[in-house]
C-alpha positions, 0 to 999 in steps of 0.5 A: 759283567761284560768288558766295554770297549772304548770306541771314542776318543782313543780305543781301549778295552775297559774290562770288568773290575770290582771296583771299577776305578777305570770307569769311574775315572772316566765319567768323573764329574769335572772339578768345576762346572758352569754353575755350582750344580752339575747336572748328568742325565741318563736315559736309555733308548731303543734303536728306534727310539723308545724310552722303555718296552712293552712293559713301561719299564726302561729296565726291559730294554737295558742290559749287563752293559748298561747295568754297569755303567748305570751303577758307576753313574750313580755311585759317583753322584750326591744324588738322583733326581726322577720325576714322581710318575716314573718313580711310581712306575719304574718301582723306586725304593729308597736308595743306597750306594751300589755294592762294592762301590761305596768307596766313590762317595762317602755321603750317601746317595739321595733320591729327590723327587720332581712332583707339582703335585706334592705326589709321593709313592707310597713305598718311598713315604715309609723309607728309612731315609725318605727322599726330597720332594721337589715342588712348588706351592701347590704341592708344598702342603699335600708333600708336608702331609707325608713327609718331613718339612726339611725334605719338602723344597718349594721353588715355584714358577707360576704353579709348576716346579722352578728346576733351577730354584729346586736344583739350588736347594738341593747344592745348598745342602751339599748336593751339587753332583745331580744324576737324573734319570727322567722321565723323558718328561723331566728331561725335557723341562731340564733341557728346556731351562737349560740346566743339563750338563751331559747326556749319557745316552745308552742304545740298545740293540733292540727295535720296540716298533709303534707306542712307546716315547722318547727320552724327552718329552714334555708335559707334567713330571708326574706322569711316566711319560707325558704329552707334547709340550715344550721337549728341549731348548728354544733353539737346537744347539750342537753337543760335544761327545766326550766318549763312545763305549761299546757293550760287545756280547755278553753272553751266548744269545744275547743281542750284541751292540749296545752303545753308551754315549757321553754328551757335553750340552752347552748352554743354548 
């Protein structure tokens, strides 16, 4: 793993560490937030704003610097929340704490899918520890047909998934540290509903060109990309930069210049 340079607020270097103590301290969840659930979103984008590469996967535009932070973010979370379409496109499987970082959190790392229709990728249906499924009334029966009833959390908003209600249902199960990994449609819905506390954005030193969408979109979380809809808060509002990291060139011939920003998002 490469070293990471903290550019802001105070310059220093965080060298690779098997236990990642310094990086975990930098990304530690606050002792208290603005509500019972703390939602941290984590996304990667190219320099020209693409949310994925030519293969429609975000993994094609990330690198070892992003991977290092990604592992710590998962290790600190109680639950990873992701749209069902993104889980299918990215090939999600059942989650465990990242290897070597299980000392950062004792409980198992849970996975929660968001799906209006109750759709669950086949690879996750067969998992030893199935995911939670956050859905509305329209998707409840389909979800319960393939998942245990206690893993299906129904929060309905006029046929759509009530995300605030779904997060509250996770909190009642002790899952209060939420890591939202997208895709763009889910992030757009979370921002629209003022549910994001922090937004971590990795900017990859790549240019993708025309085609892929941005990290925020609107439409249906069952789809990996989505189409134009209500992409964010009703009124744009400022965010505060908590810290900015830089990933230097980690091997000969690889691009240098990956930046990793952590933004604090106020209520709209």
